[in-house]
Structures are given as C-alpha cells and as structure tokens.
N, C-alpha and C positions, 0 to 999 in steps of 0.2 A: 791235237786241233778236236779232241773231242772241248774238254769242258768249259774253254774259251768261247763252241757254239751254242751249248746247250742253258750255258749263260745270260750270252748274248739274246739267246730267242726269249728264253724268261726275260730277261728287263726288258724287248721291249716286248708282248704283254703283256706286263706293269703297266710299262707306257702306254698300252690301251684300253685297259683300264683305266687311266690314269685324263686322259686326256676327254673321252664322257663325262665322266663326272666331275670334272671342270669345264668342259664347254658345259655342265647342265645347269654347275652354279655361276655362272659368268651368267646367264639366263636372264639371271634375278640377282641379280646391282644392279642401280644406275645409269643408264650410258652416261656415257661422255664423245667430245668433239677431240681432246686429247688426252697429255697422259698425264695420268690420275694415278698419284699413291695413295689413297685413299680405297679402290681397286680392291687394296689389296687386307684392309682393315674386313668392310665390309665382304670381304669372301672369307674373314674367319670368323665372320658365323649362320656361315654355311653349316653344315654337316656335311655333308654330301662330298664340297671340296678339301673336308678335311679328311675324307677317305680319297680321295683323289690322292691329297699327299702324304697321304701313307705309300697307294702307289707307288709313289713319285718314288718316295726313301727306297720301298725294295726293289723302285729297279737301277736307283743305284749303283747298291748291293752287288747287285748282280753283274751290272757295267763297270763297277771295279772290280771284281771277282776274276770279270771274262779281260781290262785290255789286261790286266795285275798276268794275264795265262796268254795271253796272245796278245800279234801286232793288230796291229792297228785300222789298221784294210782290208785282215776280214771282222777284226766287229763292228767296227759302224759301219758297215755294208748295210752287215742283214736287220736294221733298224726300219728298213724300207716295209720286212712287216706290218713296220708298225698299223698308216692309215690300209690297211685293210681288216689286220683283225684290230682296231675301232670303229669302223663299219659292221665287222657282224655284231660287234660286242652291243655295235648301238641297236645294230635288226633287233635284238634278243630282247634290247632294255626299256625296245618298246612294244615286246610282241607282234615283230610284222618278220617278213619273210624276207633273208634276197635272192633276185630275179635269180633266174641261170644267166643275164648277160650280168652280172654283179659277178656270178664265179667264173666264169670265164673271166673276166679282171686278174680277182682274186689270184686260180692259175695259171693268167700269161703273168702277174707278174711273179712269183713265185717263180713262175721258168723262168725271169725273162735274172735278176735273180741270179740261181744254180747257174746258168750259163756265166755268167760273169765270172762270176768268182771263180768258177771251169774255169776260163777263158784267162783270165789272172794268175791266178796257182800267184798269190799273194806271199815273199818268204820279206821272212825278218825284225827279230823284234827288241828292239831295238830299249834299252830300257832306261835311259837320261840323253840327253840332249843338247849342244854345248849353245850357249846367248848369242853364237849367229851366225847358227840356228831360227831361233825362238826371237827376237826383234823384230827380224821381220818377216815374222810369222802378227804377235801380236805388233802391232802398224796398222800392216795392210789387214786383220780382222777389223781393228778396232772403230778405223775409219770406213771398212765396211760396211759395219756395226749404228754408225750411227748414219753413210747417207744415207741408208734402208729405213729409217726410225725419219729423218726428216723430210724424205717421198712419203710415206706415209702417211705422215699430220698435213702435209700439205694436200689428201686428195680423201675423198670425204666418208661419207658409208659405207662399204661395201671389199669387191672381191676384190680390189689394186690393191687395194690396204691390209685390209688383213692378210691378202699375199707378201704384202715388203713385208709387211710386223714379223710375220711369220720364218719369211727369207735373212731374217737379223735376229731372231730366238736360234734357229738355226747353225748360224753362221760361232753362235755362242754357244751351243748344246755342242759343237763339235772343236770349242778352245776348249773348253771345258774335260771333253773326253781325254784330250793330250795331256791334258798340261792334272786333268786327274792320273791317265799313261803314268806318269813321270811321280810326282806325286805315293803313286800304291808303290812302287819303290824301295823310294828309298822307304816306309812305313817299312817294306822285309826286308834291309839293312839296317838300319839304322837304329828303329824304332820307334820307339809313340818320340820321345826327345826333340830326331831330326826331320821327323814327318813334321810337326809340329813348329817347326825350326825353315826346315825347306819354303822359301816365297811361292813353287808353286802352286801351297796345296791352299794361300790362303788365295789365290790367281782360281786355280780352277772354285774356290772358292764366289766368289762375286762372278763372272764370265755366270758360273751357276745359276745368282739366285736375276744378276741381268737375261741373260735367255728365260727363266720361269715368267719377270713381272712382265715379258714383250710379249712371250707365247700368250698370253691374259689377254692381252691389251692385241693382239689378233682374236685372239675366241670372239669378244667382244665386237670389235670392229667389221664380224664378216663370218659365211656361210665354213663351217669344220672341213666346207669342196674346195676351202678358197688356201685358207692358212694352213691345211696339215698338208697336201701333198709338196708347200714353200719347204715346208722345214723335215718332209720324210727325203726327197729331192736335193733339197740344200745340206744340210744336214750329211747326206753322205755319203756325195762330191765336195764338200768340204771339209771328210775326217782323208778320205782318201790324199789330195791333193797335202794336209800334214804332214798323212800317215809316209809318201814319201818326198816329202821338200823337212819334214826337221825330223823324223827320226831314221832317215836313211833307207826304210821299207824300200818293198824291189818287186815290179811286175813284171808277166810276160809280153818285151814283148815280135815287133816283126811282124809273123801274119797271124798273131793271137788277139792282132787289134779285130782283128775284121768278127768277128762271137764277139769281141768284150763291149762292142758294137753296136751288133746287134742284142745283146742282154740289155743294156740301154740304155736299147731303142727300145724292145718289152714292157722294161718297168715307165717304163713313161710312159706310153702306151696303157699299160694297165694302170697307174694312177689320176690319168685322165678317168681312164673308160669310170672311175669307181667313185670320178671325184665330178658326176654328174648324171651315176643311181639318183632316182626319184626322192625314193627310202629315203635321201640325207636331208630332202629341206628337210624329216621336220627335226633337225640340230641346227636352223638357218638361226640365226633374229629377225630374218624378213615376214615369218608367221606365225612371233608367238603365241605363243596355250594365249587363250586372256588371263587366265589360272598366275599367266611370271606375269604374263600383263599387271597386273595389278601388284601383286609382288615387290617389283621393282621403281613401284610409282611412289 
C-alpha cells in the first residue's frame, strides 16, 4: 500500500496548490450569474491559472499511478487532506499564520482520516468492472450533477451556490477517478492502442473536463471555504461508494462501523472548523482587493 498512499498524498498536495492558484486567478476575471464558457478563455490569459493547471496535471499523473496500484477506497479518501493543505498553502502565500484553532482543525482531519482508514481496512483491487455496474453508476452520477447544477443556478452568488457547484464537481471528480482506474489498467494490459480505444479513457476525460469547469464556477460563485468542503467530503464519499458498488471493494463491517463513523465525524468537524477560519476570508469573493476589483472591470 506504500506506493498508492505516497502518490495519493502527492496528488492531494498538488491539488491543494492548484486550488489556491486557480482561486487567485478566478478573482481577477469578470463575474457572471450564469454558466459562462468564456470563463475558461478569460482564465487562460492568467499565468497564475496556468500554473494551477500545471499543478492539476501533476496531480493527475500522481493520481493515475495511485489508482493503478491501489484500491479506490484507499486512494480517494486521502484527498480529504486537500482542504487543510490548501488553507495552509494559502496562509503562506498571503504571508499570514495559522491559528491554534486552525492547527487543531488540521490535526482533527488527519486523525479522523487515520481512524477511518484503519477501521475500514479497505480490501480488493479489481482492475475492471462489468457494464452492469457501470451503467447505474454513470446514470446516477450524471443525474446528480445535473440536479446540483440546476440548484446552483437558482441561487444567488454566495456559499449555497458555491457549495452546489462544489458538490457537483466532487461527483465529477469521483467518476473521473473510477474511470481513470479502469483506463490505466487497459494501458498496462494492452498498451496505447487499447488505451485509446477504451471507452473509459474518453469517459474520464469528459468527466474530468466537466468537473474542472464546475469547480471554476464554484470558485467564482462564492468563498473557497464553501466550495472546498463540499468538494473534499463529496469526492471522498462518492469515491467510497463507487469503489464498493462498481469495483466490488470491501470495508470492515460489524462493530468496526463505530470507529468508522467516529473517523468520518472527526473529518467533518475538522473541515467545518477550517471553513470558519478568519484567514480564509482573504480568499473569498465577498471583499476582493481593490486591484483585483479593478482588474475584473
């Protein structure tokens, strides 16, 4: 398990860097009350956003290696570390400091993750799944994303809108991971020709692009502390469900469910505590800096 864990941690760190860089870039482009394809074109002109994309690519490579060598029920939950890492990195970028409450929240998330993974002890690492598993997963995920996008568009700018977009992006990223896991193994087993003819390859590319687009809208719709918790917790939860239902991976049941619930509760408590940190306000759209406001105009 050492290789998938290390690469999963590397992916989480790279994604945390990407989140901060993309958030900074998103604050400098014109705001909109609806989905706007031109948002990506505006962001392409921002070097900071491009650096964020480089970090996304590095994270994708690390994630592919992790999923190719370990179960999705182990790899994806490690991505809950993105939120504490993102806030720590944001604090450094803004030359601030993390309070004792913030460090306690970071420790709570890490401790909760350790308890959850130890108690669950995920097993199984199937490389492929039958279409009878894929079709329901794809249908439910697509319907859920569509419902969340519609809910977001009915809300004004703020935490609720950002959370809906963030959760929609989380489902997209979870499906991307599941499809990537299957696709990576086609590359390992059959080479490039099989990889580029496998439907899973184009599936994870499509879900990945859609998830990125939804994440950019989440970042522009409201504060990071609203979109990132939904993204972090949603990605982990949906990925666990996909690992169990699609790839037939297993977790311990019985009395082991008690510490699993405790670990999940610690993670949720830590994430919510981090989302309330005053230092995170510097990354919101509510009170942008004068320079950023002028740039957006």
